[in-house]
C-alpha positions in Angstrom: -47.8 -44.8 -2.1 -47.3 -43.3 -5.6 -44.4 -40.9 -5.9 -44.5 -38.3 -8.6 -40.8 -38.4 -8.9 -40.0 -41.8 -10.4 -36.2 -41.9 -9.7 -33.8 -44.6 -10.7 -30.3 -44.7 -9.2 -27.9 -45.3 -12.1 -24.9 -43.1 -11.2 -27.4 -40.2 -11.0 -31.1 -39.9 -10.1 -33.3 -39.8 -13.1 -37.0 -39.9 -14.2 -37.2 -41.4 -17.7 -38.6 -39.2 -20.5 -37.5 -38.5 -24.0 -35.8 -35.3 -25.0 -37.0 -32.9 -27.7 -34.5 -32.7 -30.5 -32.8 -29.3 -30.9 -34.7 -28.5 -34.2 -38.0 -28.9 -32.5 -37.0 -26.6 -29.7 -36.1 -23.9 -32.2 -39.4 -24.3 -33.9 -41.3 -24.0 -30.6 -39.4 -20.9 -29.6 -40.5 -19.2 -32.9 -44.2 -19.3 -31.8 -45.7 -16.0 -30.6 -45.4 -15.2 -26.9 -48.9 -15.1 -25.4 -50.2 -12.8 -22.8 -50.6 -14.5 -19.4 -53.4 -12.4 -17.9 -56.9 -11.6 -19.1 -57.2 -8.6 -21.3 -60.2 -6.3 -20.8 -61.1 -6.4 -24.5 -60.9 -10.2 -24.9 -63.9 -11.9 -26.5 -64.8 -15.5 -25.4 -64.1 -18.1 -28.1 -67.1 -19.2 -30.1 -68.0 -22.9 -30.5 -67.9 -24.0 -34.1 -70.2 -27.0 -33.6 -72.9 -26.7 -31.1 -73.4 -30.5 -31.1 -69.9 -31.3 -29.9 -70.0 -31.5 -26.1 -66.5 -32.7 -25.5 -64.6 -36.0 -25.4 -64.9 -39.1 -23.2 -62.2 -39.0 -20.6 -61.2 -41.6 -18.0 -60.8 -39.0 -15.3 -63.5 -38.6 -12.7 -63.3 -34.8 -13.1 -62.0 -32.5 -15.8 -62.2 -28.9 -17.1 -61.0 -26.8 -20.0 -60.4 -23.1 -19.4 -59.9 -20.3 -21.9 -56.9 -18.4 -20.4 -57.7 -15.0 -21.9 -61.3 -14.7 -20.7 -61.6 -17.2 -17.9 -64.5 -18.9 -19.6 -64.8 -22.7 -19.1 -65.2 -24.6 -22.4 -65.6 -28.1 -20.9 -66.7 -29.5 -17.5 -67.0 -32.9 -16.0 -67.7 -33.0 -12.3 -65.7 -29.8 -12.4 -67.1 -28.3 -9.1 -66.5 -31.3 -6.9 -63.4 -31.3 -4.7 -61.0 -34.3 -4.9 -57.5 -35.0 -3.6 -55.1 -33.4 -6.0 -51.7 -34.8 -4.9 -48.8 -32.9 -6.4 -50.9 -30.4 -8.2 -50.7 -28.8 -4.7 -47.2 -27.7 -5.6 -48.6 -25.0 -7.9 -50.0 -23.2 -4.9 -46.8 -24.0 -2.9 -44.5 -22.3 -5.4 -46.8 -19.3 -5.9 -47.0 -18.8 -2.2 -43.2 -19.1 -1.9 -42.5 -16.7 -4.7 -45.0 -14.2 -3.3 -42.6 -13.7 -0.4 -40.0 -12.4 -2.8 -37.2 -14.8 -1.7 -33.6 -14.5 -2.7 -33.4 -17.5 -5.0 -29.6 -17.6 -4.7 -29.8 -18.4 -0.9 -28.9 -21.9 0.0 -31.2 -24.4 1.9 -30.1 -27.6 3.6 -32.3 -30.6 3.2 -33.6 -31.7 6.6 -34.6 -35.2 7.6 -38.2 -34.1 8.0 -38.3 -32.9 4.4 -38.3 -36.5 3.2 -41.2 -38.8 3.4 -40.2 -41.9 5.3 -42.2 -44.1 3.0 -40.5 -43.2 -0.2 -36.9 -43.3 -1.4 -35.2 -39.9 -0.8 -34.3 -38.0 -4.0 -32.2 -35.5 -2.0 -30.8 -36.9 1.2 -30.7 -35.0 4.5 -27.7 -32.7 4.8 -27.6 -32.0 1.0 -27.6 -28.3 0.1 -29.1 -26.5 -2.9 -30.1 -22.9 -3.8 -33.7 -22.0 -3.6 -33.7 -21.6 -7.4 -32.4 -25.2 -7.8 -35.0 -26.5 -5.4 -37.8 -24.6 -7.2 -36.7 -26.3 -10.5 -36.7 -29.7 -8.8 -40.2 -29.1 -7.6 -41.6 -28.0 -10.9 -39.7 -30.3 -13.2 -39.4 -33.5 -11.2 -42.1 -32.9 -8.5 -39.5 -33.6 -5.8 -41.3 -33.7 -2.5 -38.3 -32.9 -0.3 -37.6 -29.8 -2.4 -41.2 -28.5 -1.9 -41.0 -29.2 1.9 -37.6 -27.5 2.2 -38.8 -24.4 0.4 -41.8 -24.1 2.6 -39.7 -24.7 5.7 -37.1 -22.1 4.6 -39.8 -19.3 5.0 -39.5 -19.9 8.8 -43.0 -20.9 9.9 -44.6 -24.0 8.6 -48.1 -23.2 10.0 -47.9 -19.6 8.7 -46.9 -21.0 5.3 -49.9 -23.3 5.2 -52.2 -20.4 6.1 -50.7 -18.4 3.3 -51.3 -21.3 0.9 -55.0 -21.4 1.8 -55.2 -17.6 1.6 -53.6 -17.7 -1.8 -56.3 -20.2 -2.9 -59.1 -18.0 -1.7 -57.6 -15.0 -3.4 -57.8 -17.0 -6.7 -61.5 -17.9 -6.1 -60.6 -21.5 -5.6 -63.8 -22.1 -3.7 -63.4 -25.8 -3.0 -59.6 -25.8 -2.2 -57.9 -26.7 1.1 -54.3 -27.5 1.9 -52.7 -29.3 4.8 -49.2 -29.7 3.5 -47.0 -28.2 0.8 -46.0 -31.4 -1.1 -49.4 -32.9 -1.9 -48.7 -36.1 0.0 -51.5 -35.4 2.4 -54.7 -36.7 0.8 -56.7 -34.0 2.6 -55.3 -31.5 0.1 -58.3 -31.1 -2.2 -59.6 -28.9 -4.9 -62.0 -29.1 -7.9 -61.0 -29.3 -11.5 -62.1 -25.7 -11.9 -60.0 -24.7 -8.9 -56.9 -26.3 -10.3 -57.5 -24.5 -13.7 -57.7 -21.2 -11.9 -54.4 -22.0 -10.0 -52.6 -22.9 -13.2 -53.9 -19.8 -14.9 -52.6 -17.6 -12.1 -49.2 -19.4 -12.2 -48.7 -18.3 -15.8 -48.0 -14.9 -14.4 -44.8 -16.3 -12.7 -42.0 -16.6 -15.2 -40.2 -18.9 -12.9 -43.0 -21.4 -13.1 -43.3 -21.1 -16.9 -39.6 -21.4 -17.5 -39.2 -24.5 -15.3 -42.3 -26.5 -16.4 -41.4 -26.3 -20.1 -38.1 -28.0 -19.4 -37.8 -31.8 -19.8 -34.8 -32.2 -17.6 -32.6 -30.5 -15.0 -29.1 -31.2 -13.8 -28.0 -30.0 -10.4 -25.0 -30.7 -8.1 -25.4 -31.0 -4.4 -23.4 -28.3 -2.7 -22.6 -30.5 0.4 -21.7 -33.7 -1.4 -20.6 -32.6 -4.8 -22.9 -35.4 -6.2 -24.7 -34.8 -9.5 -28.5 -35.3 -9.7 -30.4 -35.6 -12.9 -34.1 -34.8 -12.7 -36.4 -35.7 -15.6 -39.8 -34.2 -16.1 -42.9 -35.9 -14.9 -44.9 -34.4 -17.8 -44.7 -36.9 -20.7 -46.6 -34.5 -23.0 -43.5 -32.4 -23.4 -42.5 -35.0 -25.9 -46.0 -35.1 -27.6 -47.5 -33.4 -30.6 -48.9 -30.8 -28.2 -45.3 -29.4 -27.9 -44.7 -29.2 -31.7 -45.9 -26.7 -34.2 -48.7 -25.5 -34.3 -48.8 -26.0 -30.5 -46.6 -25.3 -27.6 -47.0 -26.4 -23.9 -46.7 -23.3 -21.8 -46.8 -24.9 -18.3 -48.0 -28.0 -16.6 -48.0 -30.1 -13.4 -48.6 -33.7 -12.7 -49.9 -35.4 -9.5 -50.7 -38.9 -8.2 -51.7 -40.6 -5.0 -53.8 -43.7 -4.3 -56.5 -41.4 -3.1 -56.2 -38.9 -6.0 -55.6 -41.3 -8.9 -53.6 -39.7 -11.7 -53.9 -36.0 -12.3 -52.6 -33.4 -14.7 -53.0 -29.7 -15.4 -51.6 -28.2 -18.5 -51.7 -24.9 -20.4 -51.2 -25.1 -24.2 -51.2 -22.4 -26.9 -51.7 -22.6 -30.6 -49.8 -20.7 -33.3 -52.2 -17.8 -33.1 -51.3 -17.3 -29.4 -54.6 -18.6 -28.0 -54.2 -20.5 -24.8 -56.3 -23.1 -23.1 -55.8 -25.0 -19.8 -56.9 -28.6 -19.5 -57.2 -30.3 -16.1 -58.0 -33.9 -15.3 -58.4 -35.4 -11.8 -58.4 -39.1 -11.1 -57.6 -40.5 -14.5 -57.6 -44.3 -14.4 -53.8 -44.8 -14.8 -50.5 -43.1 -15.3 -50.7 -42.9 -19.1 -54.5 -42.2 -19.2 -54.1 -38.7 -17.7 -51.8 -37.7 -20.6 -54.2 -39.1 -23.1 -57.1 -37.4 -21.4 -55.4 -34.0 -21.5 -54.3 -34.5 -25.1 -57.9 -35.3 -26.1 -59.4 -32.3 -24.3 -56.8 -29.9 -25.7 -57.2 -31.1 -29.3 -61.0 -31.0 -29.0 -60.9 -27.4 -27.6 -58.7 -26.0 -30.3 -60.6 -27.8 -33.1 -64.1 -26.9 -31.8 -63.6 -23.2 -30.8 -62.6 -20.2 -32.7 -61.1 -17.0 -31.3 -61.8 -13.5 -32.7 -59.2 -11.7 -30.5 -55.7 -13.1 -30.8 -53.9 -13.5 -27.5 -50.4 -13.0 -29.0 -48.2 -9.9 -28.4 
């Protein structure tokens, strides 16, 4: 079974990905801060070239969404439900945050939080704050962290019901969830559904703040052991995270049944934002190339009359 957290034990647990140099980070932070909800006066972007229908992607489904207006700029099998693996965690974290938890409260990892078929990132008995677990979920896609956060709400079945209710409230018409980690292949949604989920998640500063980080260090409060979690989103080290672009948020996912998936929100230097989603790309690296191609195509082939920047 594919595990979204590719962890190597070399003194600390790590997912390998390159860091952005400090100069680049400063440049990214100078970009205008975009609005994360639709404004009533927003005009949909206009297509510059009517003959450009998109790009060829390896994914079996894909979609591009204009964040400000909710208009879809590209679709490929975008209304068909597929397994979405760890993209599930977007709904998990929004559902968790909707309950207004105290993020400084501690949670102990239980044996049932870890999948018996994959190497445990956080062993049973280890303790972390809810804030630390949230970062582990969103940066390293740590399954035990997602399971522990859902369990910490007190009622697993009620939490799953809340996840499905959250999806319905976002008009994710093809979505259904059976577990909070995404390991259950019955967790399904369409590319349009996932785009709507990521769009909604931009309203949560905790999600934006975490998913733009390429690494996270945390010390287990039970063992005193350090854990080093690296991002699963390789595009944080791509041209889409350098001027004139900035990655606002993103989430990866993979399972044998789902293939390789990615949802990412990117903005340009004028503050316009698009979300690109691919489901079932042909391999680990293809999903990143698919999203790069869709994002580049959308910004080059559409123009915005209303700027989204503050």
